[in-house]
Backbone atoms as SQL, in Angstrom:
CREATE TABLE atoms (id INTEGER PRIMARY KEY, chain TEXT, resi INTEGER, resn TEXT, atom TEXT, x REAL, y REAL, z REAL);
INSERT INTO atoms VALUES
  (1, 'A', 1, 'MET', 'N', 85.213, 133.265, 66.122),
  (2, 'A', 1, 'MET', 'CA', 84.749, 134.668, 66.331),
  (3, 'A', 1, 'MET', 'C', 85.993, 135.586, 66.428),
  (4, 'A', 2, 'ILE', 'N', 85.976, 136.558, 65.557),
  (5, 'A', 2, 'ILE', 'CA', 87.060, 137.524, 65.543),
  (6, 'A', 2, 'ILE', 'C', 86.565, 138.834, 66.159),
  (7, 'A', 3, 'ARG', 'N', 87.360, 139.253, 67.122),
  (8, 'A', 3, 'ARG', 'CA', 87.010, 140.519, 67.809),
  (9, 'A', 3, 'ARG', 'C', 87.810, 141.706, 67.225),
  (10, 'A', 4, 'THR', 'N', 87.157, 142.812, 67.259),
  (11, 'A', 4, 'THR', 'CA', 87.942, 144.059, 66.844),
  (12, 'A', 4, 'THR', 'C', 88.851, 144.424, 67.935),
  (13, 'A', 5, 'LEU', 'N', 89.868, 145.167, 67.579),
  (14, 'A', 5, 'LEU', 'CA', 90.856, 145.656, 68.569),
  (15, 'A', 5, 'LEU', 'C', 90.197, 146.390, 69.771),
  (16, 'A', 6, 'GLY', 'N', 89.207, 147.263, 69.343),
  (17, 'A', 6, 'GLY', 'CA', 88.451, 147.977, 70.412),
  (18, 'A', 6, 'GLY', 'C', 87.767, 147.157, 71.456),
  (19, 'A', 7, 'THR', 'N', 87.048, 146.066, 70.953),
  (20, 'A', 7, 'THR', 'CA', 86.372, 145.169, 71.891),
  (21, 'A', 7, 'THR', 'C', 87.393, 144.364, 72.724),
  (22, 'A', 8, 'THR', 'N', 88.489, 144.076, 72.170),
  (23, 'A', 8, 'THR', 'CA', 89.557, 143.262, 72.851),
  (24, 'A', 8, 'THR', 'C', 90.101, 144.175, 74.013),
  (25, 'A', 9, 'VAL', 'N', 90.330, 145.402, 73.702),
  (26, 'A', 9, 'VAL', 'CA', 90.919, 146.372, 74.717),
  (27, 'A', 9, 'VAL', 'C', 89.849, 146.512, 75.819),
  (28, 'A', 10, 'VAL', 'N', 88.629, 146.728, 75.457),
  (29, 'A', 10, 'VAL', 'CA', 87.524, 146.978, 76.460),
  (30, 'A', 10, 'VAL', 'C', 87.406, 145.684, 77.311),
  (31, 'A', 11, 'TYR', 'N', 87.409, 144.589, 76.684),
  (32, 'A', 11, 'TYR', 'CA', 87.241, 143.313, 77.444),
  (33, 'A', 11, 'TYR', 'C', 88.418, 143.173, 78.421),
  (34, 'A', 12, 'ALA', 'N', 89.692, 143.379, 77.925),
  (35, 'A', 12, 'ALA', 'CA', 90.855, 143.217, 78.784),
  (36, 'A', 12, 'ALA', 'C', 90.788, 144.289, 79.958),
  (37, 'A', 13, 'TRP', 'N', 90.388, 145.472, 79.660),
  (38, 'A', 13, 'TRP', 'CA', 90.283, 146.545, 80.718),
  (39, 'A', 13, 'TRP', 'C', 89.246, 146.086, 81.730),
  (40, 'A', 14, 'ASN', 'N', 88.071, 145.663, 81.333),
  (41, 'A', 14, 'ASN', 'CA', 87.056, 145.243, 82.302),
  (42, 'A', 14, 'ASN', 'C', 87.486, 143.979, 83.046),
  (43, 'A', 15, 'PHE', 'N', 88.196, 143.101, 82.419),
  (44, 'A', 15, 'PHE', 'CA', 88.631, 141.837, 83.139),
  (45, 'A', 15, 'PHE', 'C', 89.586, 142.210, 84.297),
  (46, 'A', 16, 'ILE', 'N', 90.416, 143.270, 84.116),
  (47, 'A', 16, 'ILE', 'CA', 91.302, 143.687, 85.158),
  (48, 'A', 16, 'ILE', 'C', 90.700, 144.688, 86.121),
  (49, 'A', 17, 'PHE', 'N', 90.073, 145.763, 85.665),
  (50, 'A', 17, 'PHE', 'CA', 89.752, 146.875, 86.471),
  (51, 'A', 17, 'PHE', 'C', 88.245, 146.978, 86.914),
  (52, 'A', 18, 'ASN', 'N', 87.379, 146.158, 86.309),
  (53, 'A', 18, 'ASN', 'CA', 85.941, 146.169, 86.717),
  (54, 'A', 18, 'ASN', 'C', 85.776, 145.183, 87.829),
  (55, 'A', 19, 'HIS', 'N', 85.435, 145.648, 89.005),
  (56, 'A', 19, 'HIS', 'CA', 85.357, 144.750, 90.220),
  (57, 'A', 19, 'HIS', 'C', 84.226, 143.753, 90.096),
  (58, 'A', 20, 'GLU', 'N', 83.310, 143.967, 89.155),
  (59, 'A', 20, 'GLU', 'CA', 82.218, 142.942, 89.007),
  (60, 'A', 20, 'GLU', 'C', 82.570, 141.916, 87.976),
  (61, 'A', 21, 'VAL', 'N', 83.629, 142.082, 87.153),
  (62, 'A', 21, 'VAL', 'CA', 84.011, 141.144, 86.163),
  (63, 'A', 21, 'VAL', 'C', 85.374, 140.440, 86.561),
  (64, 'A', 22, 'SER', 'N', 86.244, 141.170, 87.177),
  (65, 'A', 22, 'SER', 'CA', 87.573, 140.692, 87.541),
  (66, 'A', 22, 'SER', 'C', 87.461, 139.441, 88.472),
  (67, 'A', 23, 'PRO', 'N', 88.454, 138.583, 88.429),
  (68, 'A', 23, 'PRO', 'CA', 88.519, 137.425, 89.340),
  (69, 'A', 23, 'PRO', 'C', 88.562, 137.869, 90.799),
  (70, 'A', 24, 'LEU', 'N', 88.982, 139.134, 90.986),
  (71, 'A', 24, 'LEU', 'CA', 88.979, 139.652, 92.380),
  (72, 'A', 24, 'LEU', 'C', 87.578, 139.852, 92.934),
  (73, 'A', 25, 'ARG', 'N', 86.561, 139.667, 92.105),
  (74, 'A', 25, 'ARG', 'CA', 85.178, 139.851, 92.527),
  (75, 'A', 25, 'ARG', 'C', 84.796, 138.778, 93.638),
  (76, 'A', 26, 'HIS', 'N', 85.614, 137.749, 93.709),
  (77, 'A', 26, 'HIS', 'CA', 85.321, 136.693, 94.716),
  (78, 'A', 26, 'HIS', 'C', 85.803, 137.105, 96.111),
  (79, 'A', 27, 'ILE', 'N', 86.556, 138.133, 96.226),
  (80, 'A', 27, 'ILE', 'CA', 86.956, 138.680, 97.553),
  (81, 'A', 27, 'ILE', 'C', 85.773, 139.457, 98.041),
  (82, 'A', 28, 'PRO', 'N', 85.201, 139.024, 99.196),
  (83, 'A', 28, 'PRO', 'CA', 83.927, 139.641, 99.622),
  (84, 'A', 28, 'PRO', 'C', 84.062, 141.109, 100.080),
  (85, 'A', 29, 'ASP', 'N', 85.199, 141.508, 100.706),
  (86, 'A', 29, 'ASP', 'CA', 85.373, 142.816, 101.251),
  (87, 'A', 29, 'ASP', 'C', 85.849, 143.754, 100.084),
  (88, 'A', 30, 'VAL', 'N', 85.152, 144.732, 99.741),
  (89, 'A', 30, 'VAL', 'CA', 85.486, 145.688, 98.662),
  (90, 'A', 30, 'VAL', 'C', 86.752, 146.434, 98.982),
  (91, 'A', 31, 'ALA', 'N', 87.003, 146.770, 100.259),
  (92, 'A', 31, 'ALA', 'CA', 88.244, 147.505, 100.591),
  (93, 'A', 31, 'ALA', 'C', 89.464, 146.613, 100.405),
  (94, 'A', 32, 'ILE', 'N', 89.390, 145.328, 100.766),
  (95, 'A', 32, 'ILE', 'CA', 90.469, 144.470, 100.524),
  (96, 'A', 32, 'ILE', 'C', 90.633, 144.202, 98.982),
  (97, 'A', 33, 'ARG', 'N', 89.584, 144.063, 98.285),
  (98, 'A', 33, 'ARG', 'CA', 89.677, 143.910, 96.859),
  (99, 'A', 33, 'ARG', 'C', 90.410, 145.092, 96.246),
  (100, 'A', 34, 'HIS', 'N', 90.091, 146.284, 96.692),
  (101, 'A', 34, 'HIS', 'CA', 90.779, 147.524, 96.184),
  (102, 'A', 34, 'HIS', 'C', 92.204, 147.501, 96.552),
  (103, 'A', 35, 'TYR', 'N', 92.534, 147.122, 97.769),
  (104, 'A', 35, 'TYR', 'CA', 93.903, 147.013, 98.230),
  (105, 'A', 35, 'TYR', 'C', 94.738, 146.078, 97.366),
  (106, 'A', 36, 'VAL', 'N', 94.159, 144.913, 97.048),
  (107, 'A', 36, 'VAL', 'CA', 94.855, 143.900, 96.247),
  (108, 'A', 36, 'VAL', 'C', 95.107, 144.462, 94.878),
  (109, 'A', 37, 'LEU', 'N', 94.143, 145.072, 94.276),
  (110, 'A', 37, 'LEU', 'CA', 94.272, 145.677, 92.963),
  (111, 'A', 37, 'LEU', 'C', 95.368, 146.774, 93.036),
  (112, 'A', 38, 'GLN', 'N', 95.418, 147.644, 94.041),
  (113, 'A', 38, 'GLN', 'CA', 96.406, 148.635, 94.170),
  (114, 'A', 38, 'GLN', 'C', 97.814, 148.018, 94.260),
  (115, 'A', 39, 'ALA', 'N', 97.907, 147.009, 95.108),
  (116, 'A', 39, 'ALA', 'CA', 99.205, 146.325, 95.292),
  (117, 'A', 39, 'ALA', 'C', 99.711, 145.644, 93.953),
  (118, 'A', 40, 'LEU', 'N', 98.820, 145.093, 93.180),
  (119, 'A', 40, 'LEU', 'CA', 99.107, 144.515, 91.879),
  (120, 'A', 40, 'LEU', 'C', 99.570, 145.635, 90.945),
  (121, 'A', 41, 'GLY', 'N', 98.853, 146.783, 90.956),
  (122, 'A', 41, 'GLY', 'CA', 99.217, 147.917, 90.156),
  (123, 'A', 41, 'GLY', 'C', 100.667, 148.452, 90.502),
  (124, 'A', 42, 'MET', 'N', 100.959, 148.574, 91.771),
  (125, 'A', 42, 'MET', 'CA', 102.320, 148.991, 92.119),
  (126, 'A', 42, 'MET', 'C', 103.351, 148.014, 91.787),
  (127, 'A', 43, 'MET', 'N', 103.041, 146.724, 91.862),
  (128, 'A', 43, 'MET', 'CA', 104.014, 145.707, 91.435),
  (129, 'A', 43, 'MET', 'C', 104.319, 145.781, 89.956),
  (130, 'A', 44, 'TRP', 'N', 103.290, 146.019, 89.109),
  (131, 'A', 44, 'TRP', 'CA', 103.449, 146.100, 87.673),
  (132, 'A', 44, 'TRP', 'C', 104.195, 147.381, 87.271),
  (133, 'A', 45, 'ALA', 'N', 103.836, 148.458, 87.991),
  (134, 'A', 45, 'ALA', 'CA', 104.560, 149.707, 87.702),
  (135, 'A', 45, 'ALA', 'C', 106.060, 149.617, 87.998),
  (136, 'A', 46, 'ALA', 'N', 106.325, 149.019, 89.117),
  (137, 'A', 46, 'ALA', 'CA', 107.795, 148.791, 89.469),
  (138, 'A', 46, 'ALA', 'C', 108.435, 147.826, 88.459),
  (139, 'A', 47, 'THR', 'N', 107.739, 146.782, 88.079),
  (140, 'A', 47, 'THR', 'CA', 108.268, 145.863, 87.094),
  (141, 'A', 47, 'THR', 'C', 108.637, 146.488, 85.792),
  (142, 'A', 48, 'PHE', 'N', 107.706, 147.271, 85.274),
  (143, 'A', 48, 'PHE', 'CA', 107.941, 147.841, 84.023),
  (144, 'A', 48, 'PHE', 'C', 109.002, 149.009, 84.082),
  (145, 'A', 49, 'SER', 'N', 109.080, 149.730, 85.186),
  (146, 'A', 49, 'SER', 'CA', 110.139, 150.721, 85.299),
  (147, 'A', 49, 'SER', 'C', 111.508, 150.083, 85.436),
  (148, 'A', 50, 'ILE', 'N', 111.603, 148.951, 86.074),
  (149, 'A', 50, 'ILE', 'CA', 112.913, 148.288, 86.149),
  (150, 'A', 50, 'ILE', 'C', 113.254, 147.684, 84.787),
  (151, 'A', 51, 'ALA', 'N', 112.260, 147.132, 84.123),
  (152, 'A', 51, 'ALA', 'CA', 112.514, 146.592, 82.790),
  (153, 'A', 51, 'ALA', 'C', 112.993, 147.741, 81.814),
  (154, 'A', 52, 'ILE', 'N', 112.305, 148.817, 81.786),
  (155, 'A', 52, 'ILE', 'CA', 112.592, 149.886, 80.917),
  (156, 'A', 52, 'ILE', 'C', 113.977, 150.434, 81.193),
  (157, 'A', 53, 'GLY', 'N', 114.314, 150.643, 82.514),
  (158, 'A', 53, 'GLY', 'CA', 115.604, 151.092, 82.923),
  (159, 'A', 53, 'GLY', 'C', 116.639, 150.093, 82.495),
  (160, 'A', 54, 'SER', 'N', 116.448, 148.818, 82.539),
  (161, 'A', 54, 'SER', 'CA', 117.409, 147.839, 82.168),
  (162, 'A', 54, 'SER', 'C', 117.674, 147.901, 80.660),
  (163, 'A', 55, 'TYR', 'N', 116.586, 148.095, 79.901),
  (164, 'A', 55, 'TYR', 'CA', 116.759, 148.185, 78.424),
  (165, 'A', 55, 'TYR', 'C', 117.498, 149.431, 78.087),
  (166, 'A', 56, 'THR', 'N', 117.281, 150.497, 78.776),
  (167, 'A', 56, 'THR', 'CA', 117.897, 151.822, 78.455),
  (168, 'A', 56, 'THR', 'C', 119.363, 151.771, 78.700),
  (169, 'A', 57, 'PHE', 'N', 119.822, 151.137, 79.800),
  (170, 'A', 57, 'PHE', 'CA', 121.217, 151.034, 80.119),
  (171, 'A', 57, 'PHE', 'C', 121.841, 149.768, 79.695),
  (172, 'A', 58, 'LEU', 'N', 121.244, 148.997, 78.853),
  (173, 'A', 58, 'LEU', 'CA', 121.804, 147.723, 78.352),
  (174, 'A', 58, 'LEU', 'C', 123.097, 147.943, 77.670),
  (175, 'A', 59, 'GLY', 'N', 123.195, 148.876, 76.746),
  (176, 'A', 59, 'GLY', 'CA', 124.407, 149.180, 76.014),
  (177, 'A', 59, 'GLY', 'C', 125.530, 149.547, 76.888),
  (178, 'A', 60, 'ILE', 'N', 125.290, 150.407, 77.867),
  (179, 'A', 60, 'ILE', 'CA', 126.356, 150.823, 78.800),
  (180, 'A', 60, 'ILE', 'C', 126.770, 149.661, 79.677),
  (181, 'A', 61, 'SER', 'N', 125.810, 148.851, 80.045),
  (182, 'A', 61, 'SER', 'CA', 126.157, 147.651, 80.871),
  (183, 'A', 61, 'SER', 'C', 127.055, 146.696, 80.073),
  (184, 'A', 62, 'VAL', 'N', 126.721, 146.483, 78.808),
  (185, 'A', 62, 'VAL', 'CA', 127.473, 145.526, 77.947),
  (186, 'A', 62, 'VAL', 'C', 128.906, 146.035, 77.790),
  (187, 'A', 63, 'ILE', 'N', 129.019, 147.408, 77.518),
  (188, 'A', 63, 'ILE', 'CA', 130.386, 147.926, 77.361),
  (189, 'A', 63, 'ILE', 'C', 131.087, 147.860, 78.672),
  (190, 'A', 64, 'GLY', 'N', 130.500, 148.102, 79.777),
  (191, 'A', 64, 'GLY', 'CA', 131.208, 147.980, 81.113),
  (192, 'A', 64, 'GLY', 'C', 131.627, 146.570, 81.350),
  (193, 'A', 65, 'HIS', 'N', 130.749, 145.640, 81.081),
  (194, 'A', 65, 'HIS', 'CA', 131.141, 144.231, 81.333),
  (195, 'A', 65, 'HIS', 'C', 132.255, 143.774, 80.407),
  (196, 'A', 66, 'ALA', 'N', 132.251, 144.252, 79.155),
  (197, 'A', 66, 'ALA', 'CA', 133.301, 143.936, 78.172),
  (198, 'A', 66, 'ALA', 'C', 134.678, 144.490, 78.681),
  (199, 'A', 67, 'VAL', 'N', 134.631, 145.679, 79.250),
  (200, 'A', 67, 'VAL', 'CA', 135.847, 146.273, 79.820),
  (201, 'A', 67, 'VAL', 'C', 136.370, 145.397, 80.999),
  (202, 'A', 68, 'LEU', 'N', 135.430, 145.067, 81.880),
  (203, 'A', 68, 'LEU', 'CA', 135.877, 144.208, 83.005),
  (204, 'A', 68, 'LEU', 'C', 136.440, 142.891, 82.548),
  (205, 'A', 69, 'ILE', 'N', 135.769, 142.232, 81.676),
  (206, 'A', 69, 'ILE', 'CA', 136.240, 140.932, 81.167),
  (207, 'A', 69, 'ILE', 'C', 137.611, 141.113, 80.464),
  (208, 'A', 70, 'GLY', 'N', 137.773, 142.165, 79.693),
  (209, 'A', 70, 'GLY', 'CA', 139.051, 142.455, 79.030),
  (210, 'A', 70, 'GLY', 'C', 140.134, 142.669, 80.052),
  (211, 'A', 71, 'ALA', 'N', 139.866, 143.422, 81.167),
  (212, 'A', 71, 'ALA', 'CA', 140.860, 143.626, 82.169),
  (213, 'A', 71, 'ALA', 'C', 141.193, 142.270, 82.851),
  (214, 'A', 72, 'LEU', 'N', 140.173, 141.451, 83.050),
  (215, 'A', 72, 'LEU', 'CA', 140.450, 140.181, 83.656),
  (216, 'A', 72, 'LEU', 'C', 141.319, 139.330, 82.829),
  (217, 'A', 73, 'ALA', 'N', 141.061, 139.290, 81.470),
  (218, 'A', 73, 'ALA', 'CA', 141.880, 138.529, 80.537),
  (219, 'A', 73, 'ALA', 'C', 143.331, 138.995, 80.489),
  (220, 'A', 74, 'ILE', 'N', 143.515, 140.323, 80.527),
  (221, 'A', 74, 'ILE', 'CA', 144.864, 140.824, 80.518),
  (222, 'A', 74, 'ILE', 'C', 145.565, 140.494, 81.795),
  (223, 'A', 75, 'THR', 'N', 144.868, 140.510, 82.935),
  (224, 'A', 75, 'THR', 'CA', 145.515, 140.127, 84.199),
  (225, 'A', 75, 'THR', 'C', 145.889, 138.666, 84.192),
  (226, 'A', 76, 'VAL', 'N', 144.993, 137.828, 83.772),
  (227, 'A', 76, 'VAL', 'CA', 145.280, 136.351, 83.695),
  (228, 'A', 76, 'VAL', 'C', 146.458, 136.098, 82.813),
  (229, 'A', 77, 'ALA', 'N', 146.492, 136.746, 81.594),
  (230, 'A', 77, 'ALA', 'CA', 147.606, 136.555, 80.670),
  (231, 'A', 77, 'ALA', 'C', 148.924, 136.974, 81.241),
  (232, 'A', 78, 'THR', 'N', 148.932, 138.137, 82.009),
  (233, 'A', 78, 'THR', 'CA', 150.129, 138.662, 82.592),
  (234, 'A', 78, 'THR', 'C', 150.617, 137.727, 83.727),
  (235, 'A', 79, 'LEU', 'N', 149.736, 137.265, 84.535),
  (236, 'A', 79, 'LEU', 'CA', 150.083, 136.357, 85.662),
  (237, 'A', 79, 'LEU', 'C', 150.639, 134.995, 85.125),
  (238, 'A', 80, 'THR', 'N', 149.934, 134.519, 84.085),
  (239, 'A', 80, 'THR', 'CA', 150.357, 133.270, 83.526),
  (240, 'A', 80, 'THR', 'C', 151.724, 133.337, 82.846),
  (241, 'A', 81, 'THR', 'N', 151.951, 134.444, 82.128),
  (242, 'A', 81, 'THR', 'CA', 153.244, 134.655, 81.517),
  (243, 'A', 81, 'THR', 'C', 154.320, 134.897, 82.568),
  (244, 'A', 82, 'ALA', 'N', 154.063, 135.613, 83.605),
  (245, 'A', 82, 'ALA', 'CA', 154.995, 135.792, 84.665),
  (246, 'A', 82, 'ALA', 'C', 155.418, 134.458, 85.364),
  (247, 'A', 83, 'SER', 'N', 154.401, 133.525, 85.434),
  (248, 'A', 83, 'SER', 'CA', 154.679, 132.255, 86.035),
  (249, 'A', 83, 'SER', 'C', 155.434, 131.379, 85.080),
  (250, 'A', 84, 'ALA', 'N', 155.068, 131.343, 83.779),
  (251, 'A', 84, 'ALA', 'CA', 155.669, 130.378, 82.841),
  (252, 'A', 84, 'ALA', 'C', 156.923, 130.919, 82.220),
  (253, 'A', 85, 'LYS', 'N', 156.966, 132.210, 81.861),
  (254, 'A', 85, 'LYS', 'CA', 158.136, 132.800, 81.187),
  (255, 'A', 85, 'LYS', 'C', 158.480, 134.126, 81.781),
  (256, 'A', 86, 'PRO', 'N', 159.057, 134.098, 83.037),
  (257, 'A', 86, 'PRO', 'CA', 159.415, 135.415, 83.709),
  (258, 'A', 86, 'PRO', 'C', 160.429, 136.240, 82.962),
  (259, 'A', 87, 'GLU', 'N', 161.196, 135.657, 82.018),
  (260, 'A', 87, 'GLU', 'CA', 162.209, 136.394, 81.293),
  (261, 'A', 87, 'GLU', 'C', 161.579, 137.420, 80.391),
  (262, 'A', 88, 'VAL', 'N', 160.288, 137.267, 80.035),
  (263, 'A', 88, 'VAL', 'CA', 159.688, 138.234, 79.179),
  (264, 'A', 88, 'VAL', 'C', 159.646, 139.613, 79.762),
  (265, 'A', 89, 'PHE', 'N', 159.692, 139.663, 81.098),
  (266, 'A', 89, 'PHE', 'CA', 159.595, 140.964, 81.804),
  (267, 'A', 89, 'PHE', 'C', 160.921, 141.511, 82.155),
  (268, 'A', 90, 'VAL', 'N', 162.076, 140.838, 81.698),
  (269, 'A', 90, 'VAL', 'CA', 163.367, 141.401, 81.941),
  (270, 'A', 90, 'VAL', 'C', 163.629, 142.548, 80.994),
  (271, 'A', 91, 'ARG', 'N', 164.107, 143.680, 81.507),
  (272, 'A', 91, 'ARG', 'CA', 164.288, 144.893, 80.719),
  (273, 'A', 91, 'ARG', 'C', 165.319, 144.582, 79.579),
  (274, 'A', 92, 'GLY', 'N', 164.898, 144.985, 78.383),
  (275, 'A', 92, 'GLY', 'CA', 165.803, 144.870, 77.246),
  (276, 'A', 92, 'GLY', 'C', 165.900, 143.501, 76.592),
  (277, 'A', 93, 'LEU', 'N', 165.039, 142.633, 77.021),
  (278, 'A', 93, 'LEU', 'CA', 165.072, 141.279, 76.445),
  (279, 'A', 93, 'LEU', 'C', 164.733, 141.323, 75.015),
  (280, 'A', 94, 'GLY', 'N', 165.584, 140.668, 74.203),
  (281, 'A', 94, 'GLY', 'CA', 165.374, 140.616, 72.783),
  (282, 'A', 94, 'GLY', 'C', 166.020, 141.795, 72.025),
  (283, 'A', 95, 'ARG', 'N', 166.515, 142.768, 72.742),
  (284, 'A', 95, 'ARG', 'CA', 167.176, 143.923, 72.065),
  (285, 'A', 95, 'ARG', 'C', 168.662, 143.768, 71.931),
  (286, 'A', 96, 'ARG', 'N', 169.227, 142.894, 72.739),
  (287, 'A', 96, 'ARG', 'CA', 170.703, 142.710, 72.680),
  (288, 'A', 96, 'ARG', 'C', 170.993, 141.517, 71.871),
  (289, 'A', 97, 'LYS', 'N', 172.112, 141.623, 71.258),
  (290, 'A', 97, 'LYS', 'CA', 172.677, 140.425, 70.496),
  (291, 'A', 97, 'LYS', 'C', 173.539, 139.618, 71.431),
  (292, 'A', 98, 'ASP', 'N', 173.711, 138.381, 71.077),
  (293, 'A', 98, 'ASP', 'CA', 174.609, 137.514, 71.898),
  (294, 'A', 98, 'ASP', 'C', 175.966, 138.148, 72.040),
  (295, 'A', 99, 'GLY', 'N', 176.519, 138.142, 73.281),
  (296, 'A', 99, 'GLY', 'CA', 177.831, 138.656, 73.584),
  (297, 'A', 99, 'GLY', 'C', 177.863, 140.094, 73.863),
  (298, 'A', 100, 'GLU', 'N', 176.742, 140.871, 73.738),
  (299, 'A', 100, 'GLU', 'CA', 176.727, 142.279, 74.034),
  (300, 'A', 100, 'GLU', 'C', 176.364, 142.455, 75.538),
  (301, 'A', 101, 'HIS', 'N', 177.011, 143.351, 76.177),
  (302, 'A', 101, 'HIS', 'CA', 176.656, 143.656, 77.601),
  (303, 'A', 101, 'HIS', 'C', 176.551, 145.236, 77.689),
  (304, 'A', 102, 'GLU', 'N', 175.842, 145.657, 78.751),
  (305, 'A', 102, 'GLU', 'CA', 175.740, 147.121, 78.958),
  (306, 'A', 102, 'GLU', 'C', 176.935, 147.628, 79.650);
């Protein structure tokens, strides 16, 4: 049985929001049923706003993380070089020929 898009939307809407069709119909107190539906609605609203915000700022976040990782790599390379070959940081290294002094 193939449903049209319209009937699918109506069915889904009734399944969630119609208190006589929804699984929440098993809660005997209508006020509590309404409260649970409102709490679920707030949860989904917050979930979607966080998700959309995350998607919106994903590019900025990726660039920021790349900069942080790059800075970390430069720091590690500098500290490793200072430990293994400290002469790299001596001023004028490689610019003087043997036997020349300042």
